[in-house]
N, C-alpha and C positions, 0 to 999 in steps of 0.2 A: 762943581762944574759951573763955568760962567755961561752967560746967555749966548755968546758967540759960538761956543762949542756945541751947545744944544741945538742951535739953528743949523750948524754945519752937519751934525749927525742926522737931524731931521731931513735935510736936503738929500743926504746919501740914502736914507731909508725910503724917502718919497720917490727918488729916481729908480731905485730897485723895484719898488712896488709898481711904478708906472710901466717899466719894462715887462714885469711879470704879467700885469693885466693886459698889456698889448699882445704878448705872446699867447695868452689864454684866449683873447678875443680873435686873433688872427688864425689860430690853430695850426694851419699848414702853410709852410713856406715852400715855394718852388726851389729847385736846386740853385738857380742863379741868385735868388734872394739869400739863401743860406750862405753861399760863397761870399756875397757882398758883406753880410753881417760879420762873418768870420774874418774877412780881410780888414774891415773897419776896426774890429776889436783888437786884432794884432797890431795895426798901425797906431791905435790909441795907447796900447800898452807900451810901445816903443817911445811914444811922445812922453808918457808918464815917467818912464825910466830916465829919459833924457832930462826932463825938468827936475826930477829928484836929484840927479847928479849935478845939475846946474845950481840948484839951491844949496846943496852940500858944499860945492866948490866956492860959493859966495859967502858961506858962513865961516868967518874968520876963527871963531872959537873951535869949530870942528876941525878945520884945517890945521890949526896950531897944535891940537892934541891928537892928530891922526895916528901918531905912533902909539899913543896910549889906547886908543879905541880900536886900532887896526886888527889885532889878534882876536879880541872879543867879538868884533863885528864879523870877522871872517868865520869864526866858529859858530856864531849865531846864524849866519846865512847858510853855512853848510848843514847845520842841524835842521833848519827850515826846509831846505831842499830834500834832505834825506827823509824827513818826516812826511813830506808831500809825496815822495815816491813810494814810500811804504803804504801810505793811505790809498794811493791810486791802485797799487797792486792788490791790496786786501779788498778794496771796494769792487774791483773788477772780478776777483775770484768769488766773492760772496754774493754779489748782486747782479752781475752782468753775464754770468756763465749761461750760455745758451741763447743769449739775445743776439739776433742777427745784426751784423755791423754794416 
């Protein structure tokens, strides 16, 4: 691993820990704050997906080989979605049963 990758991973971990510590420190959010955080997360996910699509579209190597990658990428994406759904259902049934929503 090169130094740039290590720094990048360190920033990701530091950001996660900063958010975790802030959440532990803050403890309780009022409903309006929870809604604002949820909306911000959703908006930023859409921005992330847009930027990933932009970067992919600008990458000539990927676009030239899209036919070769297409089926594999589709199967990988569908597998990730299916795995996520299975995990959520199992997690909900094992750990969240009886927890008020």
